[in-house]
C-alpha positions as CSV (number, residue, x, y, z in Angstrom):
1,M,15.8,-11.2,-5.0
2,Y,12.3,-11.7,-5.3
3,R,9.6,-12.3,-7.6
4,E,5.8,-11.9,-6.4
5,E,3.4,-14.3,-8.0
6,S,0.0,-12.1,-8.9
7,Y,-3.4,-13.1,-11.2
8,A,-4.1,-9.7,-11.6
9,H,-1.3,-8.4,-14.4
10,S,-3.5,-10.8,-16.7
11,I,-6.6,-8.5,-16.5
12,P,-5.5,-5.2,-17.9
13,V,-7.5,-1.8,-16.8
14,G,-10.6,-1.2,-18.4
15,C,-11.2,-5.0,-19.5
16,V,-14.2,-7.0,-17.6
17,T,-12.6,-10.5,-17.7
18,S,-14.1,-13.5,-16.2
19,P,-11.2,-15.2,-14.2
20,P,-11.0,-19.3,-14.5
21,R,-13.7,-21.0,-12.0
22,G,-11.8,-21.2,-8.8
23,A,-9.2,-19.0,-9.6
24,A,-7.4,-16.6,-7.4
25,L,-7.5,-13.2,-7.0
26,P,-4.4,-12.0,-5.2
27,L,-5.3,-9.9,-2.3
28,H,-1.2,-9.5,-1.3
29,E,-1.9,-10.3,1.9
30,S,-4.6,-8.3,2.9
31,P,-6.5,-8.7,6.2
32,A,-10.0,-10.2,6.5
33,A,-11.8,-9.9,3.6
34,G,-15.5,-9.9,5.6
35,N,-17.9,-12.4,4.1
36,L,-15.7,-13.3,1.1
37,E,-14.8,-16.9,0.2
38,R,-11.1,-17.4,1.1
39,G,-9.0,-19.0,-0.9
40,P,-6.4,-21.6,0.3
41,A,-3.2,-19.2,0.2
42,A,-3.4,-16.6,3.0
43,E,-3.3,-13.5,-0.1
44,A,-5.8,-14.7,-2.3
45,I,-9.8,-14.4,-2.7
46,V,-11.4,-17.4,-4.8
47,F,-14.0,-16.4,-7.1
48,S,-17.1,-19.1,-6.7
49,P,-17.6,-21.4,-9.2
50,L,-21.3,-20.2,-9.1
51,V,-20.3,-16.8,-11.0
52,A,-20.9,-17.4,-14.3
53,D,-21.5,-13.9,-16.4
54,E,-18.9,-11.1,-16.9
55,E,-21.3,-8.2,-15.1
56,R,-20.9,-10.7,-11.7
57,A,-17.6,-11.6,-12.2
58,G,-16.9,-7.6,-12.7
59,A,-18.4,-6.9,-9.6
60,Q,-16.3,-9.6,-7.9
61,L,-13.0,-7.9,-8.8
62,R,-14.6,-4.6,-7.3
63,L,-15.1,-5.9,-4.0
64,P,-11.4,-6.0,-2.9
65,A,-11.0,-2.3,-3.9
66,V,-11.4,-0.7,-0.2
67,V,-9.8,-3.7,1.1
68,Y,-6.7,-2.7,-0.5
69,R,-6.9,0.7,0.0
70,L,-7.0,0.3,3.8
71,Y,-4.3,-2.4,3.6
72,E,-2.1,-0.1,1.6
73,R,-2.1,2.4,4.2
74,K,-1.0,-0.4,6.9
75,L,1.5,-1.5,4.9
76,Q,2.9,1.8,4.3
77,R,2.5,2.9,8.3
78,T,5.1,-0.3,8.6
79,L,7.6,1.7,6.0
80,A,10.8,3.0,8.3
81,Q,11.9,6.7,6.6
82,E,15.8,5.2,7.0
83,R,14.9,2.0,5.4
84,I,13.6,3.9,2.1
85,P,15.8,3.3,-0.7
86,G,17.1,6.4,-2.1
87,H,17.7,5.4,-5.8
88,I,15.4,2.9,-7.1
89,G,15.7,1.2,-11.1
90,V,13.0,0.3,-13.0
91,V,12.6,-2.2,-15.8
92,V,9.0,-0.7,-17.0
93,D,8.1,-3.9,-19.3
94,G,4.7,-5.7,-20.2
95,N,3.0,-2.3,-21.9
96,R,2.4,-4.8,-25.6
97,R,1.5,-7.5,-23.6
98,W,-1.0,-5.8,-21.6
99,A,-2.7,-3.7,-25.1
100,K,-2.3,-7.2,-27.0
101,L,-4.5,-8.7,-23.5
102,A,-6.7,-5.7,-23.6
103,G,-7.3,-6.3,-27.3
104,T,-6.4,-3.1,-28.2
105,P,-3.3,-0.9,-30.6
106,T,0.2,-1.2,-29.3
107,R,0.4,2.3,-29.3
108,E,-2.2,2.3,-26.4
109,G,0.0,0.2,-24.2
110,H,2.7,2.4,-24.5
111,Q,0.3,5.5,-24.0
112,A,-0.9,3.3,-20.1
113,G,2.8,2.8,-19.6
114,A,3.3,6.7,-19.9
115,E,0.6,7.5,-17.6
116,K,2.0,4.9,-14.8
117,I,5.1,6.6,-14.9
118,L,4.2,9.8,-14.1
119,E,1.8,8.3,-11.2
120,F,4.7,6.5,-10.0
121,L,6.8,9.5,-10.3
122,G,4.5,10.4,-7.8
123,W,4.5,7.7,-5.4
124,C,8.1,8.1,-5.2
125,D,8.3,11.6,-4.7
126,E,5.9,11.0,-1.9
127,L,7.6,8.4,-0.2
128,G,11.1,9.9,0.1
129,V,12.9,8.5,-3.3
130,K,15.4,10.6,-4.4
131,V,16.7,9.2,-7.6
132,V,14.8,7.2,-10.1
133,T,16.1,5.8,-13.2
134,L,13.4,4.4,-15.8
135,Y,14.1,2.2,-18.6
136,M,12.3,3.4,-21.3
137,L,13.6,2.5,-24.3
138,S,16.6,0.5,-24.7
139,T,19.0,0.0,-28.1
140,D,17.4,-3.4,-28.8
141,N,13.6,-2.0,-28.4
142,M,15.0,0.4,-32.1
143,N,15.4,-2.4,-33.9
144,R,11.5,-3.0,-33.8
145,S,9.0,-1.8,-36.6
146,G,9.4,1.7,-37.5
147,E,5.7,2.8,-37.2
148,E,5.8,1.4,-33.8
149,L,8.8,3.0,-33.0
150,E,7.6,6.4,-34.2
151,Q,4.6,6.2,-31.7
152,L,6.5,4.8,-29.2
153,M,9.0,7.7,-29.6
154,G,6.0,10.6,-29.8
155,I,4.6,9.2,-26.4
156,I,8.4,9.5,-24.7
157,A,8.5,12.8,-26.1
158,N,4.7,13.8,-24.7
159,T,5.9,12.3,-21.5
160,L,9.1,14.8,-21.3
161,D,6.9,17.7,-21.9
162,R,4.7,16.5,-19.3
163,L,7.4,16.0,-16.7
164,G,8.7,19.7,-17.7
165,E,5.2,21.0,-16.9
166,G,5.4,19.1,-13.4
167,K,8.1,21.2,-12.2
168,N,8.9,19.2,-9.6
169,V,11.3,16.6,-10.7
170,R,15.2,16.8,-12.0
171,V,15.3,15.2,-15.2
172,S,18.4,13.8,-17.0
173,P,19.0,11.7,-19.7
174,V,20.5,8.7,-19.5
175,G,21.7,6.3,-23.2
176,A,22.9,6.8,-26.9
177,L,21.5,10.3,-27.1
178,E,23.2,9.9,-30.9
179,T,21.0,6.9,-31.8
180,L,17.9,9.1,-31.1
181,P,15.7,11.2,-33.4
182,E,17.0,14.6,-33.0
183,Y,14.0,16.0,-31.8
184,L,13.7,13.6,-29.1
185,S,17.2,14.2,-28.1
186,D,17.2,18.1,-28.5
187,K,13.9,17.8,-26.3
188,V,15.6,15.7,-23.5
189,C,18.4,17.8,-23.4
190,R,16.5,21.2,-22.9
191,L,14.3,19.5,-19.9
192,A,18.0,18.5,-18.5
193,E,18.7,22.3,-18.3
194,Q,15.2,23.7,-17.6
195,T,15.2,21.3,-14.8
196,K,18.8,21.3,-13.0
197,D,18.2,23.5,-10.3
198,V,14.8,21.9,-9.5
199,D,14.7,20.5,-6.0
200,G,12.7,16.9,-6.3
201,V,13.2,13.8,-7.3
202,H,15.7,12.9,-10.0
203,V,14.7,11.2,-12.8
204,N,17.4,9.4,-15.3
205,V,14.9,9.2,-18.5
206,A,16.9,5.8,-20.4
207,I,16.2,5.9,-23.6
208,G,18.7,4.5,-26.7
209,Y,20.4,3.4,-23.5
210,G,22.1,-0.1,-23.4
211,G,24.0,-1.4,-20.6
212,R,27.1,-2.7,-22.7
213,Q,27.4,0.0,-25.2
214,E,27.6,2.1,-21.3
215,I,30.6,0.7,-20.5
216,V,32.1,0.8,-24.5
217,D,31.3,4.7,-24.0
218,A,32.8,5.3,-20.6
219,V,36.1,2.7,-21.8
220,K,36.3,5.5,-24.5
221,G,35.8,8.0,-22.4
222,L,38.2,8.1,-20.3
223,L,40.4,6.8,-23.2
224,Y,39.9,10.2,-25.3
225,T,41.0,11.8,-22.0
226,A,43.9,10.3,-21.0
227,A,45.6,11.0,-24.9
228,R,44.6,14.8,-24.3
229,D,46.3,14.7,-21.0
230,G,49.6,13.1,-23.0
231,R,49.1,9.9,-20.9
232,D,50.5,6.7,-22.4
233,L,48.2,3.1,-22.3
234,N,50.4,1.7,-20.1
235,T,50.3,4.5,-17.8
236,V,46.4,4.5,-18.0
237,A,46.3,0.6,-17.8
238,D,48.7,0.5,-14.3
239,G,46.7,3.0,-13.0
240,L,42.8,1.8,-13.9
241,D,40.6,1.1,-11.0
242,V,36.3,0.6,-10.8
243,D,36.1,4.7,-9.7
244,D,37.9,5.8,-12.9
245,I,35.0,3.3,-15.3
246,S,32.8,4.8,-13.2
247,R,33.5,8.3,-13.5
248,Y,32.6,8.0,-17.2
249,L,29.2,6.4,-16.8
250,Y,25.9,7.5,-18.0
251,T,25.0,7.8,-14.7
252,R,28.2,9.6,-12.9
253,G,27.6,11.5,-9.9
254,L,25.3,9.5,-8.6
255,P,24.4,7.0,-6.2
256,D,24.5,3.3,-7.6
257,P,20.5,1.8,-7.6
258,D,19.9,0.5,-3.8
259,L,16.3,-1.4,-5.9
260,V,16.0,-2.7,-9.1
261,I,12.3,-3.3,-10.2
262,R,11.2,-5.2,-13.3
263,T,7.1,-5.9,-13.9
264,S,5.8,-8.4,-16.6
265,G,7.5,-11.2,-14.4
266,E,10.3,-11.6,-16.6
267,Q,13.9,-11.9,-14.6
268,R,17.0,-10.4,-16.4
269,L,18.1,-7.5,-16.4
270,S,18.2,-6.7,-20.0
271,G,21.4,-5.0,-20.3
272,F,19.9,-2.2,-17.5
273,L,22.2,-0.5,-15.1
274,M,24.8,-3.3,-15.9
275,W,27.9,-1.7,-14.1
276,Q,25.9,0.5,-11.6
277,S,23.8,-2.7,-10.4
278,A,26.4,-4.8,-9.1
279,Y,25.2,-4.9,-5.4
280,S,21.4,-3.4,-6.0
281,E,18.6,-5.8,-5.1
282,F,15.9,-7.0,-7.3
283,Y,12.9,-7.2,-7.1
284,F,10.6,-9.1,-9.6
285,C,6.7,-8.4,-10.1
286,E,4.1,-10.6,-11.7
287,A,1.5,-7.6,-12.8
288,L,2.3,-5.7,-16.2
289,W,3.8,-2.1,-15.9
290,P,0.3,-0.7,-16.8
291,D,-1.3,-2.6,-13.9
292,F,1.6,-2.1,-11.1
293,R,-0.2,-0.6,-8.4
294,R,0.8,1.6,-5.9
295,L,0.2,-1.0,-3.5
296,D,2.9,-3.5,-5.3
297,F,5.3,-0.5,-5.1
298,L,4.8,-0.7,-1.3
299,R,5.2,-4.3,-0.8
300,A,8.5,-4.3,-3.3
301,L,9.6,-1.4,-0.7
302,R,8.7,-3.8,2.4
303,D,10.6,-6.5,0.9
304,Y,13.7,-4.6,0.3
305,A,13.9,-3.1,3.5
306,S,13.3,-6.5,5.2
307,R,16.9,-7.8,3.5
308,Q,20.4,-7.5,4.9
309,R,22.2,-5.5,2.4
310,R,26.0,-7.6,2.4
311,F,27.6,-5.8,-0.7
312,G,29.7,-8.8,-1.3
313,A,30.9,-9.6,2.4
């Protein structure tokens, strides 16, 4: 398990924000940054206390952009293809906090998060990730206000449309679709049918998803099948094993996630892929989801590649 510390997550895109005097802008293990003042940590550039106005602070925020790009290329070259995770799960967290920090309506945070999803899937395709599971809407999220939920559902629907237009991903629904508005459940099912033969990144869209509910639904499915086959409960219980449950999960037929990433600094799964992530590696990033950069993703992949997976041994 790894947690990345970052100051950048507190500055939403589009905001001109003066950092605290002496605050560190993370450079994420960048090479030397010319004549910029180095901070006490190897991954930081320090803002001079002399920077008093927002215009100059904004200029300093832009200065490391070239260095980021150079380091990004260098970092990507160090990633061996055989160490790229085949299946990545992502808890896309922090959209509402991003909007609050930006001083914009919550809807803008969700929209920024949707844009990031499309960008992220492009990175995955480029780097050879085969399967991605996106935790977009949990069963707990269904308890939010009607107005926010309606807006969020609309943004998800629009995102699904854009995924279909790209014609480069295969989409599968993951979740209790009966809990969704009919138009949204129909849309994701149609998209799954439309993209079933696409040879691209397999994207599991977790909407109306809850990890505990998934396990309950899996057990129900197993018992219903046993009843149709005329088997009694004792026979089912005697022969029950882990693979029997796995065959009835929402993600059946797919490999378990190798890596689970959660943004926004929270260090919990919130019910995400509880069964499937038993041997997954976890990476927690401080950046809010709309601020999650390709560089942050590469660092997560590098961290994953450096680990020795033991699978309980």
